[in-house]
RODOTOR-238356 format. One record per residue (C-alpha): residue number from 1; residue in three letters; x, y, z. Coordinates in Angstrom, 3 decimals, decimal comma. Layout:
RODOTOR-238356
@i = NUM&aa = ALA&u = X&v = Y&w = Z
...
END
This chain:
RODOTOR-238356
@i = 1&aa = MET&u = 92,818&v = 84,183&w = 102,908
@i = 2&aa = GLN&u = 91,428&v = 80,665&w = 103,020
@i = 3&aa = GLU&u = 89,200&v = 81,384&w = 106,047
@i = 4&aa = LEU&u = 87,359&v = 84,152&w = 104,170
@i = 5&aa = SER&u = 84,783&v = 84,184&w = 101,398
@i = 6&aa = GLY&u = 85,458&v = 85,796&w = 98,033
@i = 7&aa = GLY&u = 83,694&v = 89,010&w = 99,021
@i = 8&aa = GLN&u = 85,531&v = 89,183&w = 102,329
@i = 9&aa = ASN&u = 88,891&v = 88,687&w = 100,628
@i = 10&aa = ALA&u = 88,004&v = 91,503&w = 98,231
@i = 11&aa = ALA&u = 87,191&v = 93,824&w = 101,159
@i = 12&aa = VAL&u = 90,527&v = 93,051&w = 102,851
@i = 13&aa = GLY&u = 92,365&v = 93,678&w = 99,582
@i = 14&aa = LEU&u = 90,528&v = 96,973&w = 99,129
@i = 15&aa = ALA&u = 91,627&v = 98,213&w = 102,551
@i = 16&aa = LEU&u = 95,228&v = 97,039&w = 102,115
@i = 17&aa = GLY&u = 95,536&v = 98,617&w = 98,655
@i = 18&aa = ALA&u = 94,352&v = 102,014&w = 99,895
@i = 19&aa = LEU&u = 96,714&v = 101,874&w = 102,890
@i = 20&aa = GLU&u = 99,711&v = 100,944&w = 100,753
@i = 21&aa = VAL&u = 99,262&v = 103,810&w = 98,277
@i = 22&aa = CYS&u = 98,979&v = 106,436&w = 101,016
@i = 23&aa = ILE&u = 102,407&v = 105,289&w = 102,250
@i = 24&aa = ASP&u = 104,183&v = 104,558&w = 98,962
@i = 25&aa = GLN&u = 102,828&v = 107,145&w = 96,481
@i = 26&aa = PRO&u = 106,147&v = 109,099&w = 96,223
@i = 27&aa = PHE&u = 107,966&v = 105,959&w = 95,046
@i = 28&aa = LEU&u = 105,375&v = 105,586&w = 92,275
@i = 29&aa = TYR&u = 105,857&v = 109,172&w = 91,109
@i = 30&aa = TRP&u = 109,662&v = 108,876&w = 91,077
@i = 31&aa = LYS&u = 109,466&v = 105,618&w = 89,121
@i = 32&aa = ASN&u = 107,092&v = 107,075&w = 86,509
@i = 33&aa = ALA&u = 109,204&v = 110,237&w = 86,202
@i = 34&aa = ALA&u = 112,417&v = 108,261&w = 85,636
@i = 35&aa = GLN&u = 110,770&v = 106,095&w = 82,974
@i = 36&aa = GLN&u = 109,559&v = 109,171&w = 81,074
@i = 37&aa = ASN&u = 112,821&v = 111,139&w = 81,527
@i = 38&aa = LEU&u = 111,125&v = 113,732&w = 83,742
@i = 39&aa = PRO&u = 113,084&v = 115,629&w = 86,425
@i = 40&aa = PHE&u = 113,349&v = 114,364&w = 90,016
@i = 41&aa = THR&u = 111,402&v = 116,351&w = 92,624
@i = 42&aa = LEU&u = 110,551&v = 116,300&w = 96,325
@i = 43&aa = ASN&u = 107,638&v = 118,708&w = 95,896
@i = 44&aa = PRO&u = 104,539&v = 117,083&w = 97,495
@i = 45&aa = LYS&u = 102,372&v = 118,946&w = 94,990
@i = 46&aa = PHE&u = 103,799&v = 116,694&w = 92,292
@i = 47&aa = LEU&u = 104,485&v = 113,575&w = 94,367
@i = 48&aa = TYR&u = 100,840&v = 113,270&w = 95,395
@i = 49&aa = ARG&u = 99,278&v = 114,485&w = 92,161
@i = 50&aa = GLY&u = 96,875&v = 111,808&w = 90,926
@i = 51&aa = LEU&u = 96,598&v = 110,326&w = 94,439
@i = 52&aa = VAL&u = 92,837&v = 109,694&w = 94,197
@i = 53&aa = ALA&u = 93,267&v = 107,824&w = 90,912
@i = 54&aa = SER&u = 96,225&v = 105,943&w = 92,388
@i = 55&aa = ILE&u = 94,266&v = 104,909&w = 95,512
@i = 56&aa = THR&u = 91,280&v = 103,900&w = 93,382
@i = 57&aa = ASN&u = 93,564&v = 101,897&w = 91,113
@i = 58&aa = MET&u = 95,511&v = 100,081&w = 93,836
@i = 59&aa = ALA&u = 92,490&v = 99,460&w = 96,075
@i = 60&aa = ALA&u = 90,469&v = 98,055&w = 93,181
@i = 61&aa = LEU&u = 93,389&v = 95,977&w = 91,924
@i = 62&aa = THR&u = 94,230&v = 94,525&w = 95,314
@i = 63&aa = ALA&u = 90,567&v = 93,710&w = 95,924
@i = 64&aa = ILE&u = 90,364&v = 91,883&w = 92,589
@i = 65&aa = GLN&u = 93,693&v = 90,133&w = 93,188
@i = 66&aa = PHE&u = 92,617&v = 88,920&w = 96,628
@i = 67&aa = PHE&u = 89,222&v = 87,837&w = 95,297
@i = 68&aa = GLY&u = 90,587&v = 86,096&w = 92,199
@i = 69&aa = THR&u = 93,435&v = 84,382&w = 94,008
@i = 70&aa = GLY&u = 91,105&v = 83,200&w = 96,792
@i = 71&aa = VAL&u = 88,551&v = 81,807&w = 94,345
@i = 72&aa = ILE&u = 91,242&v = 80,007&w = 92,340
@i = 73&aa = LYS&u = 92,693&v = 78,492&w = 95,529
@i = 74&aa = GLN&u = 89,280&v = 77,150&w = 96,517
@i = 75&aa = ALA&u = 88,759&v = 75,735&w = 93,023
@i = 76&aa = ILE&u = 92,144&v = 73,989&w = 93,119
@i = 77&aa = LYS&u = 91,386&v = 72,410&w = 96,493
@i = 78&aa = GLY&u = 87,947&v = 71,303&w = 95,332
@i = 79&aa = GLY&u = 86,370&v = 71,632&w = 98,774
@i = 80&aa = GLU&u = 89,179&v = 69,802&w = 100,611
@i = 81&aa = GLN&u = 90,057&v = 71,219&w = 104,038
@i = 82&aa = ARG&u = 93,803&v = 71,598&w = 103,583
@i = 83&aa = GLU&u = 96,514&v = 74,182&w = 103,022
@i = 84&aa = CYS&u = 97,595&v = 74,910&w = 99,470
@i = 85&aa = THR&u = 100,976&v = 73,614&w = 98,351
@i = 86&aa = ALA&u = 103,693&v = 76,117&w = 97,458
@i = 87&aa = THR&u = 103,081&v = 75,528&w = 93,742
@i = 88&aa = GLU&u = 99,333&v = 76,051&w = 94,166
@i = 89&aa = GLU&u = 99,956&v = 79,282&w = 96,107
@i = 90&aa = VAL&u = 102,187&v = 80,688&w = 93,357
@i = 91&aa = LEU&u = 99,987&v = 79,641&w = 90,406
@i = 92&aa = SER&u = 96,807&v = 80,917&w = 92,071
@i = 93&aa = ALA&u = 98,392&v = 84,326&w = 92,639
@i = 94&aa = LEU&u = 99,737&v = 84,442&w = 89,057
@i = 95&aa = ALA&u = 96,267&v = 83,834&w = 87,614
@i = 96&aa = GLY&u = 94,527&v = 86,169&w = 90,071
@i = 97&aa = GLY&u = 96,906&v = 88,955&w = 89,114
@i = 98&aa = GLY&u = 96,263&v = 88,559&w = 85,399
@i = 99&aa = ILE&u = 92,557&v = 89,204&w = 85,935
@i = 100&aa = SER&u = 93,280&v = 92,500&w = 87,672
@i = 101&aa = GLY&u = 95,404&v = 93,810&w = 84,802
@i = 102&aa = VAL&u = 92,265&v = 94,471&w = 82,767
@i = 103&aa = ILE&u = 91,098&v = 96,941&w = 85,424
@i = 104&aa = CYS&u = 94,398&v = 98,630&w = 86,180
@i = 105&aa = GLY&u = 95,087&v = 99,702&w = 82,581
@i = 106&aa = PRO&u = 92,511&v = 102,534&w = 82,354
@i = 107&aa = LEU&u = 93,049&v = 103,621&w = 85,970
@i = 108&aa = GLU&u = 96,823&v = 103,922&w = 85,616
@i = 109&aa = LEU&u = 96,406&v = 105,643&w = 82,261
@i = 110&aa = THR&u = 94,336&v = 108,283&w = 84,062
@i = 111&aa = MET&u = 96,895&v = 108,629&w = 86,860
@i = 112&aa = ILE&u = 99,892&v = 108,930&w = 84,490
@i = 113&aa = GLN&u = 98,134&v = 111,563&w = 82,381
@i = 114&aa = GLN&u = 97,292&v = 113,483&w = 85,561
@i = 115&aa = GLN&u = 100,887&v = 113,293&w = 86,756
@i = 116&aa = ARG&u = 102,104&v = 114,708&w = 83,464
@i = 117&aa = PHE&u = 99,473&v = 117,311&w = 82,669
@i = 118&aa = GLY&u = 97,292&v = 117,811&w = 85,757
@i = 119&aa = GLY&u = 93,518&v = 117,587&w = 85,483
@i = 120&aa = THR&u = 90,806&v = 115,836&w = 87,498
@i = 121&aa = ILE&u = 89,900&v = 112,188&w = 87,892
@i = 122&aa = ILE&u = 86,819&v = 112,764&w = 85,703
@i = 123&aa = GLY&u = 88,203&v = 115,347&w = 83,307
@i = 124&aa = THR&u = 91,329&v = 113,372&w = 82,412
@i = 125&aa = PRO&u = 89,528&v = 110,267&w = 81,034
@i = 126&aa = MET&u = 87,117&v = 112,543&w = 79,165
@i = 127&aa = ASN&u = 90,082&v = 114,332&w = 77,596
@i = 128&aa = ILE&u = 91,670&v = 111,000&w = 76,605
@i = 129&aa = ILE&u = 88,424&v = 109,794&w = 75,019
@i = 130&aa = SER&u = 87,971&v = 113,071&w = 73,134
@i = 131&aa = LYS&u = 91,448&v = 112,704&w = 71,639
@i = 132&aa = THR&u = 91,656&v = 108,959&w = 71,000
@i = 133&aa = GLY&u = 88,130&v = 107,525&w = 71,284
@i = 134&aa = ILE&u = 86,951&v = 105,045&w = 73,913
@i = 135&aa = VAL&u = 89,514&v = 102,485&w = 72,701
@i = 136&aa = GLY&u = 92,222&v = 104,874&w = 73,888
@i = 137&aa = MET&u = 91,365&v = 103,971&w = 77,489
@i = 138&aa = THR&u = 92,728&v = 100,453&w = 76,844
@i = 139&aa = ARG&u = 96,181&v = 101,755&w = 75,943
@i = 140&aa = GLY&u = 98,928&v = 99,712&w = 77,616
@i = 141&aa = MET&u = 96,558&v = 96,859&w = 78,570
@i = 142&aa = LEU&u = 98,756&v = 93,903&w = 77,520
@i = 143&aa = PRO&u = 101,866&v = 94,980&w = 79,455
@i = 144&aa = ALA&u = 99,590&v = 95,853&w = 82,399
@i = 145&aa = ILE&u = 98,229&v = 92,287&w = 82,504
@i = 146&aa = THR&u = 101,762&v = 90,865&w = 82,286
@i = 147&aa = ARG&u = 102,995&v = 93,104&w = 85,076
@i = 148&aa = GLU&u = 100,053&v = 92,448&w = 87,408
@i = 149&aa = SER&u = 100,384&v = 88,663&w = 87,034
@i = 150&aa = ILE&u = 104,010&v = 88,798&w = 88,174
@i = 151&aa = PHE&u = 103,303&v = 91,413&w = 90,860
@i = 152&aa = THR&u = 100,490&v = 89,423&w = 92,475
@i = 153&aa = CYS&u = 102,514&v = 86,231&w = 92,266
@i = 154&aa = GLY&u = 105,162&v = 88,051&w = 94,266
@i = 155&aa = TYR&u = 103,097&v = 89,241&w = 97,217
@i = 156&aa = LEU&u = 100,398&v = 86,540&w = 97,433
@i = 157&aa = GLY&u = 102,568&v = 83,655&w = 96,226
@i = 158&aa = VAL&u = 106,322&v = 83,978&w = 96,635
@i = 159&aa = THR&u = 106,379&v = 86,123&w = 99,811
@i = 160&aa = PRO&u = 104,187&v = 83,844&w = 101,988
@i = 161&aa = VAL&u = 105,884&v = 80,710&w = 100,609
@i = 162&aa = LEU&u = 109,304&v = 82,168&w = 101,483
@i = 163&aa = GLN&u = 108,050&v = 83,133&w = 104,933
@i = 164&aa = LYS&u = 106,865&v = 79,583&w = 105,651
@i = 165&aa = LYS&u = 110,214&v = 78,196&w = 104,515
@i = 166&aa = ILE&u = 112,180&v = 80,609&w = 106,714
@i = 167&aa = GLU&u = 109,955&v = 79,983&w = 109,744
@i = 168&aa = SER&u = 110,533&v = 76,243&w = 109,375
@i = 169&aa = ILE&u = 114,290&v = 76,692&w = 109,875
@i = 170&aa = ALA&u = 115,018&v = 76,046&w = 113,559
@i = 171&aa = ALA&u = 117,906&v = 78,503&w = 113,774
@i = 172&aa = LEU&u = 115,686&v = 81,376&w = 112,578
@i = 173&aa = GLN&u = 112,525&v = 80,662&w = 114,566
@i = 174&aa = ASN&u = 113,408&v = 83,179&w = 117,293
@i = 175&aa = LEU&u = 113,429&v = 86,084&w = 114,834
@i = 176&aa = PRO&u = 110,470&v = 88,487&w = 115,188
@i = 177&aa = THR&u = 107,789&v = 87,823&w = 112,558
@i = 178&aa = PRO&u = 107,962&v = 91,372&w = 111,088
@i = 179&aa = VAL&u = 111,710&v = 90,939&w = 110,516
@i = 180&aa = ILE&u = 111,112&v = 87,697&w = 108,622
@i = 181&aa = GLN&u = 108,264&v = 89,287&w = 106,664
@i = 182&aa = PHE&u = 110,437&v = 92,271&w = 105,704
@i = 183&aa = GLY&u = 113,298&v = 90,077&w = 104,489
@i = 184&aa = CYS&u = 110,964&v = 87,818&w = 102,501
@i = 185&aa = ALA&u = 109,087&v = 90,806&w = 101,059
@i = 186&aa = MET&u = 112,242&v = 92,571&w = 99,872
@i = 187&aa = SER&u = 113,605&v = 89,303&w = 98,392
@i = 188&aa = ALA&u = 110,350&v = 88,513&w = 96,580
@i = 189&aa = GLY&u = 110,101&v = 92,154&w = 95,528
@i = 190&aa = LEU&u = 113,523&v = 91,976&w = 93,870
@i = 191&aa = ILE&u = 112,495&v = 88,901&w = 91,878
@i = 192&aa = ALA&u = 109,068&v = 90,255&w = 90,895
@i = 193&aa = SER&u = 110,279&v = 93,759&w = 90,023
@i = 194&aa = GLY&u = 113,178&v = 92,379&w = 87,989
@i = 195&aa = LEU&u = 110,875&v = 90,163&w = 85,911
@i = 196&aa = SER&u = 108,034&v = 92,657&w = 85,478
@i = 197&aa = HIS&u = 109,849&v = 95,984&w = 85,117
@i = 198&aa = PRO&u = 110,250&v = 95,850&w = 81,308
@i = 199&aa = ALA&u = 106,477&v = 95,424&w = 80,937
@i = 200&aa = ASP&u = 105,933&v = 98,285&w = 83,377
@i = 201&aa = THR&u = 108,316&v = 100,576&w = 81,488
@i = 202&aa = ILE&u = 106,595&v = 99,876&w = 78,176
@i = 203&aa = LYS&u = 103,165&v = 100,429&w = 79,737
@i = 204&aa = THR&u = 104,192&v = 103,718&w = 81,344
@i = 205&aa = CYS&u = 105,738&v = 105,077&w = 78,143
@i = 206&aa = MET&u = 102,675&v = 104,097&w = 76,095
@i = 207&aa = GLN&u = 100,274&v = 105,655&w = 78,586
@i = 208&aa = GLY&u = 102,291&v = 108,879&w = 78,792
@i = 209&aa = ASP&u = 102,055&v = 109,183&w = 74,991
@i = 210&aa = ILE&u = 98,357&v = 108,777&w = 74,137
@i = 211&aa = GLU&u = 98,898&v = 110,540&w = 70,801
@i = 212&aa = GLN&u = 101,308&v = 107,698&w = 69,850
@i = 213&aa = SER&u = 103,834&v = 110,211&w = 68,587
@i = 214&aa = THR&u = 106,707&v = 108,037&w = 69,860
@i = 215&aa = TYR&u = 105,300&v = 104,782&w = 71,253
@i = 216&aa = LYS&u = 102,850&v = 103,012&w = 68,963
@i = 217&aa = ARG&u = 102,267&v = 99,511&w = 70,341
@i = 218&aa = ALA&u = 103,826&v = 97,301&w = 73,009
@i = 219&aa = LEU&u = 106,211&v = 95,402&w = 70,711
@i = 220&aa = SER&u = 107,253&v = 98,451&w = 68,704
@i = 221&aa = GLY&u = 107,754&v = 100,328&w = 71,977
@i = 222&aa = LEU&u = 109,966&v = 97,487&w = 73,207
@i = 223&aa = ARG&u = 112,104&v = 97,623&w = 70,057
@i = 224&aa = LEU&u = 112,329&v = 101,420&w = 70,206
@i = 225&aa = ILE&u = 113,482&v = 101,505&w = 73,842
@i = 226&aa = ILE&u = 116,130&v = 98,802&w = 73,263
@i = 227&aa = ALA&u = 117,388&v = 100,482&w = 70,060
@i = 228&aa = ARG&u = 117,592&v = 103,880&w = 71,750
@i = 229&aa = ASP&u = 118,744&v = 102,998&w = 75,274
@i = 230&aa = SER&u = 119,789&v = 99,300&w = 75,080
@i = 231&aa = ILE&u = 118,366&v = 96,765&w = 77,550
@i = 232&aa = SER&u = 119,091&v = 99,159&w = 80,412
@i = 233&aa = GLY&u = 116,387&v = 101,440&w = 79,019
@i = 234&aa = LEU&u = 113,784&v = 98,870&w = 80,042
@i = 235&aa = TYR&u = 114,940&v = 99,250&w = 83,643
@i = 236&aa = LYS&u = 114,624&v = 103,002&w = 84,022
@i = 237&aa = GLY&u = 113,165&v = 103,814&w = 87,420
@i = 238&aa = PHE&u = 113,925&v = 100,297&w = 88,655
@i = 239&aa = LYS&u = 115,310&v = 101,355&w = 92,036
@i = 240&aa = TRP&u = 112,118&v = 103,299&w = 92,809
@i = 241&aa = ARG&u = 109,847&v = 100,495&w = 91,681
@i = 242&aa = TYR&u = 111,823&v = 97,878&w = 93,596
@i = 243&aa = ALA&u = 111,681&v = 100,033&w = 96,740
@i = 244&aa = ARG&u = 107,952&v = 100,458&w = 96,329
@i = 245&aa = MET&u = 107,297&v = 96,823&w = 95,455
@i = 246&aa = GLY&u = 109,306&v = 95,476&w = 98,376
@i = 247&aa = MET&u = 107,500&v = 97,850&w = 100,736
@i = 248&aa = THR&u = 104,148&v = 96,918&w = 99,178
@i = 249&aa = PHE&u = 104,778&v = 93,217&w = 99,758
@i = 250&aa = PHE&u = 105,833&v = 93,972&w = 103,333
@i = 251&aa = ILE&u = 102,878&v = 96,260&w = 104,132
@i = 252&aa = ILE&u = 100,317&v = 93,839&w = 102,687
@i = 253&aa = ASN&u = 101,707&v = 90,747&w = 104,413
@i = 254&aa = LEU&u = 102,237&v = 92,628&w = 107,690
@i = 255&aa = PHE&u = 98,710&v = 94,040&w = 107,865
@i = 256&aa = MET&u = 96,784&v = 91,275&w = 106,072
@i = 257&aa = SER&u = 96,027&v = 89,245&w = 109,193
@i = 258&aa = PRO&u = 95,231&v = 92,189&w = 111,535
@i = 259&aa = ILE&u = 92,895&v = 93,847&w = 109,030
@i = 260&aa = SER&u = 91,221&v = 90,511&w = 108,238
@i = 261&aa = HIS&u = 90,579&v = 89,916&w = 111,955
@i = 262&aa = VAL&u = 89,270&v = 93,456&w = 112,494
@i = 263&aa = LEU&u = 86,911&v = 93,371&w = 109,510
@i = 264&aa = PHE&u = 85,693&v = 89,780&w = 109,864
@i = 265&aa = PRO&u = 86,303&v = 88,527&w = 113,418
@i = 266&aa = ASP&u = 83,522&v = 85,932&w = 113,162
@i = 267&aa = ALA&u = 85,337&v = 84,070&w = 110,374
@i = 268&aa = PHE&u = 88,363&v = 83,539&w = 112,605
@i = 269&aa = ALA&u = 86,320&v = 82,943&w = 115,761
@i = 270&aa = MET&u = 84,580&v = 80,088&w = 113,949
@i = 271&aa = ASP&u = 87,946&v = 78,768&w = 112,778
@i = 272&aa = GLY&u = 89,226&v = 78,888&w = 116,347
@i = 273&aa = ARG&u = 86,161&v = 77,090&w = 117,708
@i = 274&aa = ASP&u = 86,485&v = 74,405&w = 115,041
@i = 275&aa = LYS&u = 90,165&v = 73,929&w = 115,912
@i = 276&aa = SER&u = 89,416&v = 73,746&w = 119,654
@i = 277&aa = SER&u = 86,655&v = 71,237&w = 119,016
@i = 278&aa = SER&u = 88,999&v = 69,157&w = 116,883
@i = 279&aa = ASP&u = 91,687&v = 69,216&w = 119,587
@i = 280&aa = GLU&u = 89,146&v = 68,207&w = 122,247
@i = 281&aa = ASP&u = 87,907&v = 65,310&w = 120,128
@i = 282&aa = GLU&u = 91,477&v = 64,117&w = 119,652
@i = 283&aa = TYR&u = 92,089&v = 64,351&w = 123,422
@i = 284&aa = ASN&u = 88,923&v = 62,374&w = 124,179
@i = 285&aa = LEU&u = 89,925&v = 59,657&w = 121,715
@i = 286&aa = THR&u = 93,275&v = 59,234&w = 123,406
END
C-alpha cells in the first residue's frame, strides 16, 4: 500500500472488494438469515439476491478503507521513507475502517431489504425513503461504523502484522506464502469477527426492521436481544460470518500485491529502480 497514492490504493481496494463478494456472497446471505431467524437455503436465487448492492457496498467500502488507511499511514510517517510499526499498521486500519462505516450503512440497508423482500437497487431505497423519510437510510449507522473499524483493523492491520511475525520465525520460513497468509487470515478473522459480531447482529436486525416494530435503536436493540436470547443471541450467524471474514482477509491479502502490480506496474517499477540504485550506491561505497 505504501508504494501507491491514495487514488491508486482506492482503485486496488475497489477491485479486491468486488472480487471478494463474487466469491463469498453465500456466506453473507446465510449470516443475515441466521441473525433474522430466517430459514437456511442453498437456492442460488436467494443466495445471490442483492448481489449488485452487495458488490457496490463491498467495493466502495474496500476502496475507502484502502484510501483512508493509506492516507493515515502517510500522515503518521510524516514523509519519512520507512515501514510502519505494528502499532501504526493496526491504528491506521482501525481509523480507516471507521470512515467507511458511514458509506456502508445505506448500502447494506438496501441489500438486507432486498434479501428479505426482493426489489431493485433503485426501487428499494425509494421504498425505504417513502416509508421512513431520508433519515431512514441512516438506520444502523453507529453499529456499522463500529463493525467496519474492527473489520478493517483485521485485514489491513492484524493479518499483515501476523504474517510478518510468522515469516520472521526461522522454522516456518519454508512454508508457502499462501499457507501462511491463510493461517494468519483465519486467525485474525476469528479475533475480528468475535469482537465485531454483536455490532453486526444489532445492525442487521435494525436494518431488517425499518418500521422499528421490534428494534428501535442500537442500545435498545442490544438490551432486547440479550433479554430474549441471552448473550448468545448477539452471536447468531457467527459461524457464517467468521467463515466469510476469514476468507475475505485471505482473498484480499493474497490478491492485493498481484492486483496492485497489474493495475499500477509503474509504481513498483520505480520502487525497484530506486532499490537497485540504492544497492549499487552501497556497493560503490564499499
